[in-house]
Backbone bond lengths (Angstrom), bond angles and torsions (degrees), N, CA, C in turn:
res aa  C-N    CA-C-N  psi(-1)  N-CA   C-N-CA  omega(-1)  CA-C   N-CA-C  phi
1 X - - - 1.466 - - 1.498 110.70 -
2 X 1.301 119.13 148.61 1.450 125.42 -179.39 1.502 112.98 -132.41
3 X 1.299 117.69 126.34 1.435 122.45 -176.69 1.561 108.01 -127.81
4 X 1.329 115.16 143.13 1.454 120.65 176.03 1.526 105.01 -127.45
5 X 1.306 117.50 120.28 1.471 122.20 -177.89 1.500 109.34 -122.91
6 X 1.265 124.09 111.96 1.411 127.73 171.19 1.498 111.90 -98.42
7 X 1.294 116.25 114.23 1.432 121.64 -174.07 1.562 114.30 -80.49
8 X 1.375 117.91 -27.23 1.425 119.64 -175.92 1.518 110.51 -90.63
9 X 1.350 113.89 139.02 1.489 119.79 171.13 1.519 106.70 -132.23
10 X 1.325 114.68 140.49 1.476 122.30 174.35 1.531 106.27 -87.28
11 X 1.300 116.09 86.33 1.451 119.75 177.84 1.460 110.84 -82.17
12 X 1.305 118.87 146.67 1.424 121.60 176.49 1.547 112.71 -82.16
13 X 1.263 120.22 156.60 1.477 122.57 -179.63 1.529 110.94 -60.70
14 X 1.272 116.57 145.92 1.500 119.79 179.06 1.570 110.93 -54.35
15 X 1.304 116.58 -35.69 1.443 116.35 -178.23 1.525 114.47 -60.38
16 X 1.406 116.29 -33.65 1.468 122.43 175.65 1.490 110.32 -69.06
17 X 1.334 114.31 -50.83 1.448 120.73 -179.32 1.559 110.69 -56.68
18 X 1.288 118.24 -39.06 1.458 123.24 -177.92 1.464 111.85 -72.57
19 X 1.364 120.56 -10.58 1.435 121.68 174.02 1.488 111.17 -63.82
20 X 1.302 117.18 -20.14 1.497 122.57 178.34 1.437 116.47 -90.32
21 X 1.402 116.31 1.40 1.428 119.73 176.54 1.528 109.97 -66.94
22 X 1.318 117.06 124.89 1.443 121.54 -177.59 1.457 117.28 84.85
23 X 1.333 118.58 -4.43 1.493 120.63 176.88 1.508 108.41 -87.58
24 X 1.342 116.12 135.13 1.430 120.45 179.64 1.551 111.07 -78.55
25 X 1.262 116.32 142.60 1.492 121.99 176.78 1.523 110.61 -52.06
26 X 1.350 113.54 -41.53 1.497 118.61 -177.30 1.541 108.52 -60.96
27 X 1.258 119.12 -42.56 1.462 120.61 178.96 1.475 115.43 -67.10
28 X 1.385 114.56 -35.71 1.409 119.44 178.70 1.618 107.16 -67.30
29 X 1.301 113.86 -45.27 1.508 118.53 179.50 1.517 112.59 -57.01
30 X 1.388 115.14 -39.78 1.401 121.96 -177.92 1.573 109.40 -64.61
31 X 1.309 109.96 -40.91 1.530 114.50 176.42 1.508 113.21 -67.02
32 X 1.326 119.04 -21.92 1.483 123.96 -179.77 1.484 109.23 -95.16
33 X 1.334 121.97 13.33 1.445 122.86 176.92 1.473 117.66 94.70
34 X 1.344 115.42 12.24 1.545 124.34 177.17 1.504 115.03 64.36
35 X 1.291 118.27 24.17 1.452 119.16 -178.96 1.549 112.20 -147.42
36 X 1.398 113.86 38.61 1.521 119.62 -166.88 1.556 108.62 -115.10
37 X 1.293 122.70 -14.27 1.424 124.44 -173.37 1.519 113.22 -66.53
38 X 1.286 114.27 146.31 1.520 119.78 172.87 1.527 107.17 -67.21
39 X 1.293 117.46 163.93 1.492 121.21 -171.97 1.549 110.03 -57.81
40 X 1.356 112.52 142.41 1.436 117.77 -175.05 1.541 111.81 -72.62
41 X 1.333 118.69 -9.36 1.436 123.03 176.67 1.552 109.59 -68.89
42 X 1.317 120.13 -21.75 1.440 119.42 175.23 1.530 108.59 -77.02
43 X 1.328 112.80 121.34 1.475 120.59 -174.80 1.575 109.04 -126.50
44 X 1.336 116.45 143.71 1.466 117.84 175.11 1.553 113.29 -76.62
45 X 1.259 117.52 136.41 1.436 122.52 175.98 1.501 112.48 -75.64
46 X 1.251 118.44 -30.79 1.468 122.39 178.47 1.521 107.99 -147.82
47 X 1.313 117.99 -107.62 1.457 121.77 -177.06 1.488 108.65 -60.30
48 X 1.300 117.75 138.80 1.455 122.91 -172.75 1.566 115.14 -107.30
49 X 1.288 115.49 -32.59 1.464 120.72 -175.11 1.534 111.97 -75.94
50 X 1.321 113.19 128.66 1.476 118.28 -176.52 1.499 106.94 -152.88
51 X 1.375 113.61 147.23 1.484 119.94 176.35 1.533 109.29 -157.75
52 X 1.334 117.10 131.79 1.423 118.93 -175.14 1.549 112.80 173.24
53 X 1.347 117.49 -177.71 1.415 122.41 -177.60 1.587 108.46 -91.97
54 X 1.259 117.39 135.83 1.397 123.87 -179.82 1.559 114.38 -69.36
55 X 1.314 118.00 119.43 1.439 126.04 174.65 1.595 104.82 -110.76
56 X 1.257 115.45 100.42 1.507 121.30 -165.84 1.524 113.94 -89.76
57 X 1.299 113.97 146.44 1.464 122.65 177.34 1.493 107.99 -139.01
58 X 1.323 113.80 129.08 1.488 118.77 177.12 1.574 105.67 -111.37
59 X 1.361 112.26 111.86 1.435 119.89 -176.29 1.506 111.82 -115.55
60 X 1.357 118.50 141.64 1.416 121.50 167.31 1.533 108.39 -64.09
61 X 1.297 118.05 158.39 1.476 121.11 177.82 1.533 109.49 -60.36
62 X 1.313 117.47 138.08 1.445 129.58 176.57 1.543 112.30 74.56
63 X 1.281 119.21 11.40 1.520 122.50 -172.12 1.582 107.11 -114.85
64 X 1.385 115.01 138.77 1.450 114.96 178.28 1.532 111.75 -140.80
65 X 1.308 122.81 16.85 1.406 122.00 -177.40 1.561 113.37 -58.76
66 X 1.280 111.99 -45.79 1.528 116.15 -178.44 1.570 113.92 -77.18
67 X 1.348 115.06 -10.24 1.479 118.08 172.24 1.474 108.00 -68.01
68 X 1.382 114.95 -42.02 1.457 115.27 177.51 1.508 112.27 -61.24
69 X 1.296 117.03 -39.54 1.478 119.46 178.45 1.537 110.54 -61.14
70 X 1.359 116.64 -40.37 1.451 121.68 -178.02 1.579 109.46 -65.42
71 X 1.303 115.03 -43.05 1.492 113.85 -179.94 1.534 109.88 -66.32
72 X 1.244 116.22 -32.93 1.523 116.96 -173.96 1.581 109.74 -84.72
73 X 1.351 119.18 -10.35 1.409 117.48 -178.33 1.574 113.80 -123.01
74 X 1.295 119.14 -10.70 1.438 121.39 174.84 1.538 111.33 -65.73
75 X 1.213 117.42 154.86 1.505 122.87 -177.51 1.506 109.95 -97.10
76 X 1.365 119.00 154.75 1.429 122.14 175.76 1.565 109.76 -52.05
77 X 1.377 111.40 134.55 1.481 116.48 -178.15 1.502 113.76 96.67
78 X 1.318 118.59 -11.98 1.437 121.15 178.20 1.506 111.45 -78.94
79 X 1.363 114.02 152.30 1.462 119.92 174.62 1.481 105.86 -114.05
80 X 1.361 116.55 122.83 1.524 118.30 178.07 1.525 107.05 -76.07
81 X 1.318 118.11 121.39 1.438 124.23 176.29 1.578 106.48 -111.72
82 X 1.342 115.30 111.04 1.449 120.38 -178.47 1.464 113.99 -112.72
83 X 1.341 114.16 117.42 1.490 118.08 175.58 1.521 108.14 -90.26
84 X 1.339 116.48 116.74 1.484 123.33 -176.39 1.481 111.42 -115.71
85 X 1.343 117.83 23.41 1.478 119.17 178.86 1.533 109.79 70.53
86 X 1.293 119.74 18.64 1.467 122.32 -176.55 1.582 114.90 54.65
87 X 1.365 115.71 24.15 1.409 121.52 -178.96 1.535 110.92 -75.97
88 X 1.297 120.13 125.15 1.493 123.06 -168.66 1.492 117.09 -110.04
89 X 1.341 116.62 2.35 1.417 118.06 -171.40 1.548 113.81 -104.82
90 X 1.362 117.96 7.29 1.436 120.57 178.47 1.515 104.88 -151.46
91 X 1.360 113.82 123.90 1.474 120.04 -179.20 1.520 111.77 -72.92
92 X 1.323 117.49 144.17 1.450 121.03 177.63 1.605 110.24 -106.25
93 X 1.308 117.68 -11.88 1.451 119.59 173.37 1.523 110.33 -160.74
94 X 1.321 114.96 170.17 1.467 120.73 179.77 1.526 112.09 -158.00
95 X 1.335 115.90 -140.56 1.475 120.74 -172.66 1.465 113.43 -63.82
96 X 1.348 118.67 -42.55 1.426 122.26 -175.58 1.483 112.50 -63.60
97 X 1.312 115.85 -49.39 1.489 119.35 -177.67 1.520 111.64 -70.01
98 X 1.340 118.26 -37.01 1.490 120.47 176.38 1.515 112.06 -63.78
99 X 1.370 118.48 -41.05 1.439 122.26 178.61 1.553 109.19 -64.90
100 X 1.332 118.61 -39.18 1.457 121.69 179.58 1.564 108.41 -64.21
101 X 1.287 114.74 -47.50 1.454 121.17 -177.56 1.575 108.33 -62.42
102 X 1.304 119.63 -39.85 1.413 120.97 176.95 1.507 112.46 -63.82
103 X 1.276 116.66 -44.40 1.483 121.84 179.35 1.498 113.33 -62.49
104 X 1.353 114.59 -32.22 1.446 120.74 177.43 1.560 116.31 -82.43
105 X 1.380 114.19 3.05 1.387 121.06 172.40 1.575 112.17 82.39
106 X 1.349 119.65 18.70 1.436 119.37 174.99 1.487 111.55 -75.19
107 X 1.345 116.58 159.05 1.420 121.32 -169.28 1.540 110.94 -92.90
108 X 1.356 120.06 -16.77 1.445 116.14 179.02 1.522 108.09 159.79
109 X 1.368 113.31 175.12 1.447 123.44 174.83 1.543 110.50 -119.15
110 X 1.346 117.34 140.45 1.429 127.54 165.61 1.499 105.43 -118.93
111 X 1.356 121.52 109.75 1.344 125.04 -176.01 1.512 112.16 -115.32
112 X 1.264 118.53 104.83 1.518 120.22 178.63 1.540 110.50 -80.06
113 X 1.310 114.85 62.76 1.436 124.86 178.82 1.516 108.05 179.41
114 X 1.344 117.38 -140.21 1.438 120.22 -172.11 1.536 112.63 -116.83
115 X 1.301 113.11 154.86 1.465 122.45 175.83 1.479 108.85 -127.26
116 X 1.345 120.06 169.76 1.434 123.54 172.81 1.479 110.89 -134.34
117 X 1.371 116.37 -174.38 1.441 122.21 -173.72 1.566 109.61 60.37
118 X 1.289 113.05 47.52 1.498 118.25 -170.89 1.513 114.46 -58.69
119 X 1.327 114.32 -43.09 1.491 120.92 -177.77 1.546 109.24 -59.26
120 X 1.322 117.39 -47.49 1.419 122.99 -178.14 1.569 108.61 -63.52
121 X 1.331 117.61 -47.03 1.436 120.73 179.60 1.500 111.94 -60.80
122 X 1.313 120.52 -33.93 1.501 120.64 178.89 1.510 110.57 -68.31
123 X 1.292 115.36 -29.32 1.510 118.33 -176.44 1.564 110.83 -91.83
124 X 1.307 119.88 -6.36 1.399 124.26 -179.53 1.487 113.29 -83.22
125 X 1.378 119.75 128.95 1.438 116.70 175.61 1.506 116.22 -78.02
126 X 1.278 115.85 58.32 1.495 126.31 -175.77 1.518 105.83 -148.05
127 X 1.338 114.16 124.19 1.516 118.55 -173.31 1.491 111.34 -74.56
128 X 1.327 117.73 128.29 1.425 124.43 174.84 1.596 108.23 -132.22
129 X 1.269 114.16 114.30 1.424 122.35 170.95 1.512 113.01 -100.44
130 X 1.369 113.29 137.35 1.496 115.50 179.84 1.496 108.68 -153.41
131 X 1.298 117.87 163.70 1.454 123.54 175.98 1.562 111.50 -77.20
132 X 1.333 115.91 -36.70 1.456 118.14 -168.37 1.509 107.60 -152.32
133 X 1.346 113.45 174.02 1.458 121.61 171.93 1.558 106.09 -126.54
134 X 1.292 116.80 131.28 1.442 123.14 178.14 1.515 109.45 -142.36
135 X 1.387 118.77 134.93 1.463 117.33 175.34 1.529 115.79 -75.62
136 X 1.366 115.74 -13.21 1.461 119.14 177.43 1.530 110.75 -61.01
137 X 1.359 116.24 132.85 1.463 121.88 -179.42 1.567 113.91 -85.73
138 X 1.271 117.77 165.74 1.466 120.22 -172.85 1.517 108.62 -93.39
139 X 1.365 114.83 165.83 1.481 121.92 170.24 1.528 108.46 -95.82
140 X 1.372 112.95 169.89 1.501 119.78 -179.72 1.482 107.40 -136.74
141 X 1.347 116.98 50.91 1.510 120.15 -176.07 1.524 113.82 -123.66
142 X 1.277 119.19 -28.88 1.521 122.43 -165.26 1.566 106.98 -85.90
143 X 1.326 109.22 173.97 1.465 120.33 178.79 1.571 109.63 -77.84
144 X 1.365 111.23 177.32 1.471 115.93 177.17 1.475 110.37 176.59
145 X 1.329 120.47 178.36 1.424 128.64 -176.35 1.471 113.57 -136.03
146 X 1.316 116.67 145.17 1.466 121.04 -179.41 1.521 106.71 -127.07
147 X 1.384 114.67 131.41 1.451 122.03 176.76 1.534 109.00 61.17
148 X 1.356 113.59 57.83 1.485 124.05 168.17 1.538 107.75 -129.62
149 X 1.307 121.52 159.04 1.414 121.30 172.59 1.545 109.94 -58.47
150 X 1.342 116.27 132.75 1.470 122.13 -179.70 1.552 109.63 -123.78
151 X 1.304 117.46 148.76 1.420 124.10 179.91 1.504 109.25 -105.26
152 X 1.320 115.53 130.41 1.459 124.18 171.79 1.527 109.13 -130.42
153 X 1.317 114.02 106.88 1.449 118.92 -169.28 1.542 110.54 63.00
154 X 1.288 118.19 -128.83 1.427 121.85 176.33 1.572 114.27 -93.24
155 X 1.285 116.47 8.90 1.457 118.72 -173.54 1.596 107.53 -109.34
156 X 1.311 114.32 134.98 1.478 121.44 174.72 1.465 106.24 -102.20
157 X 1.411 117.49 126.43 1.441 122.58 178.76 1.537 107.89 -112.21
158 X 1.337 116.10 130.13 1.446 118.94 -179.79 1.550 107.40 -106.97
159 X 1.346 111.20 153.27 1.525 117.52 178.20 1.604 106.00 -54.56
160 X 1.298 114.13 134.56 1.425 118.83 177.07 1.504 115.86 89.85
161 X 1.403 118.57 -8.53 1.405 120.79 175.21 1.510 108.45 -61.84
162 X 1.341 117.42 153.44 1.478 119.53 177.30 1.509 104.16 -83.91
163 X 1.339 116.06 132.43 1.473 121.75 171.98 1.568 108.05 -110.53
164 X 1.354 112.98 128.78 1.459 120.45 179.61 1.488 107.13 -127.36
165 X 1.327 119.48 133.21 1.442 122.63 179.68 1.518 108.98 -140.53
166 X 1.351 116.86 148.70 1.422 123.58 170.19 1.500 107.81 -149.58
167 X 1.331 118.52 -159.98 1.445 122.82 -175.19 1.496 113.42 -62.37
168 X 1.351 120.40 -24.59 1.414 122.81 -178.64 1.531 113.29 -84.38
169 X 1.320 118.66 -27.21 1.473 120.09 -178.27 1.535 114.00 153.59
170 X 1.301 113.86 -156.78 1.468 118.32 -175.97 1.542 112.29 -130.15
171 X 1.320 115.12 144.43 1.507 119.85 173.63 1.491 108.58 -135.29
172 X 1.319 112.19 148.07 1.491 122.18 174.23 1.544 111.45 -108.38
173 X 1.339 117.05 137.58 1.444 119.03 -175.12 1.533 108.97 -125.66
174 X 1.312 115.04 127.09 1.536 121.62 178.22 1.495 105.96 -66.93
175 X 1.374 109.69 148.29 1.497 115.05 178.41 1.442 113.51 -66.17
176 X 1.306 124.05 -38.72 1.419 128.10 -175.96 1.589 114.35 -64.44
177 X 1.362 115.02 -22.78 1.410 120.34 178.43 1.524 114.42 -107.51
178 X 1.304 117.12 2.83 1.510 120.01 -168.35 1.506 113.67 -63.17
179 X 1.344 117.08 -46.56 1.478 116.27 179.49 1.510 114.72 -66.50
180 X 1.335 117.28 -46.69 1.450 118.01 -177.26 1.572 110.06 -67.70
181 X 1.297 115.41 -36.70 1.514 117.65 178.88 1.543 110.93 -65.83
182 X 1.304 118.39 -40.36 1.468 119.69 175.20 1.498 114.85 -53.81
183 X 1.343 113.22 -44.93 1.463 119.21 177.59 1.531 112.68 -62.56
184 X 1.351 116.48 -44.83 1.451 120.34 173.81 1.467 115.56 -59.52
185 X 1.313 114.90 -40.87 1.483 118.37 -179.00 1.584 109.83 -68.37
186 X 1.372 112.54 -39.54 1.474 116.94 178.07 1.472 110.64 -59.43
187 X 1.326 117.95 -41.10 1.509 121.71 -179.78 1.557 110.24 -62.02
188 X 1.376 114.64 -41.09 1.462 118.68 -177.11 1.585 106.86 -70.39
189 X 1.359 118.17 -30.65 1.463 121.17 177.49 1.597 108.39 -65.60
190 X 1.298 112.04 -47.16 1.482 114.12 -179.32 1.509 114.81 -65.20
191 X 1.354 117.82 -34.92 1.449 122.40 176.00 1.535 107.20 -63.90
192 X 1.290 116.78 -43.51 1.525 119.57 178.25 1.512 112.82 -57.72
193 X 1.377 114.04 -43.45 1.437 116.87 -177.52 1.505 112.31 -72.02
194 X 1.327 117.08 -25.42 1.444 120.08 172.72 1.479 112.71 -70.50
195 X 1.284 115.67 -36.73 1.539 118.75 175.54 1.530 110.49 -63.28
196 X 1.280 114.52 -44.69 1.465 121.82 178.92 1.558 110.14 -57.20
197 X 1.360 112.99 -46.22 1.488 118.88 177.33 1.478 111.64 -55.84
198 X 1.352 114.84 -49.42 1.534 119.33 -177.62 1.523 109.58 -64.97
199 X 1.307 119.59 -37.20 1.439 118.04 177.19 1.540 110.05 -63.30
200 X 1.300 115.14 -43.75 1.493 118.62 -178.00 1.487 111.19 -63.73
201 X 1.382 115.92 -43.62 1.463 117.86 -174.52 1.534 113.73 -87.62
202 X 1.305 121.97 -28.31 1.448 124.94 -176.35 1.524 113.21 -119.51
203 X 1.259 118.35 -15.51 1.438 120.33 179.73 1.563 113.41 70.27
204 X 1.317 118.58 27.12 1.453 123.12 -175.97 1.475 111.35 -159.80
205 X 1.277 117.66 169.23 1.436 126.97 171.40 1.525 112.13 -131.86
206 X 1.276 118.53 160.27 1.493 123.87 176.60 1.567 108.56 -77.72
207 X 1.291 117.32 107.58 1.465 122.79 -176.95 1.538 110.31 -105.92
208 X 1.278 117.65 21.29 1.442 120.72 177.35 1.566 112.41 -53.12
209 X 1.319 112.82 -41.42 1.509 117.62 178.46 1.534 113.27 -62.32
210 X 1.256 115.07 -34.53 1.468 119.91 -177.33 1.571 108.88 -66.95
211 X 1.325 116.82 -48.44 1.453 120.02 -179.19 1.557 112.90 -68.72
212 X 1.301 117.12 -30.61 1.426 121.78 174.58 1.559 111.75 -64.03
213 X 1.333 112.10 -42.87 1.481 117.32 177.41 1.477 113.52 -64.67
214 X 1.365 115.16 -41.24 1.455 118.52 176.23 1.483 114.10 -61.07
215 X 1.382 115.24 -39.87 1.409 121.35 -177.53 1.552 109.98 -67.29
216 X 1.302 116.57 -44.52 1.448 121.07 176.06 1.472 113.32 -60.89
217 X 1.286 118.64 -29.42 1.488 122.63 -178.70 1.535 113.40 -83.24
218 X 1.315 115.31 0.80 1.481 121.65 -179.20 1.513 110.59 66.48
219 X 1.308 117.35 31.20 1.447 122.29 179.21 1.540 111.40 -67.26
220 X 1.269 117.66 142.02 1.479 124.46 179.15 1.522 106.23 -110.06
221 X 1.352 115.84 122.21 1.475 119.25 178.61 1.538 103.52 -107.39
222 X 1.312 116.02 122.07 1.455 123.45 178.29 1.558 109.73 -94.33
223 X 1.269 114.57 125.41 1.455 119.72 178.29 1.538 114.84 -79.75
224 X 1.345 115.32 -16.33 1.514 119.48 -178.45 1.486 111.08 70.85
225 X 1.303 111.59 -172.44 1.525 117.49 -175.02 1.565 109.82 -100.92
């Protein structure tokens, strides 16, 4: 068996992480070019809102030994991000581990695989995202890695990245772009609020851009008879 455990994480200050308080994941993804979200197959079992530093675990399918290590060693405010090869037929955690993580002050789980004890997790005030639910339990024999870059879908998450989740999904934010990105996302949020205000007050939006695009595309609009 081979294990790699990196104990040190370059976490961002709480003040920077808190810049994402109240920002929608959709607005953050728009600021990142509209192609940054983690796979939509990852769904919350109960509570959906989550924000914290990524504490990453790379697990072979069906294996959870190092997930225990992660829960026991992560710091309050960390989000456990476990790459399990998207394997959906054997759970790597459930009610017991989620309760322990919550008591230790962790911010949530992102499990690229399956969990179990679904009813208990739905009732727990602790965010757990997963691909699937399976009653099959995990093994504790194979190798794995802690606090290394992990891939979930087309997204690479690094230890210490900011994880933000809400009802729409999950996004990971690199530390070097965190402050600038928060400002861009906030601007998008304000623009959205302005559009909603205009709809409420005037019942319309400025669609000049729409018709300019149609004109440039040589679109033909037929008025009919």
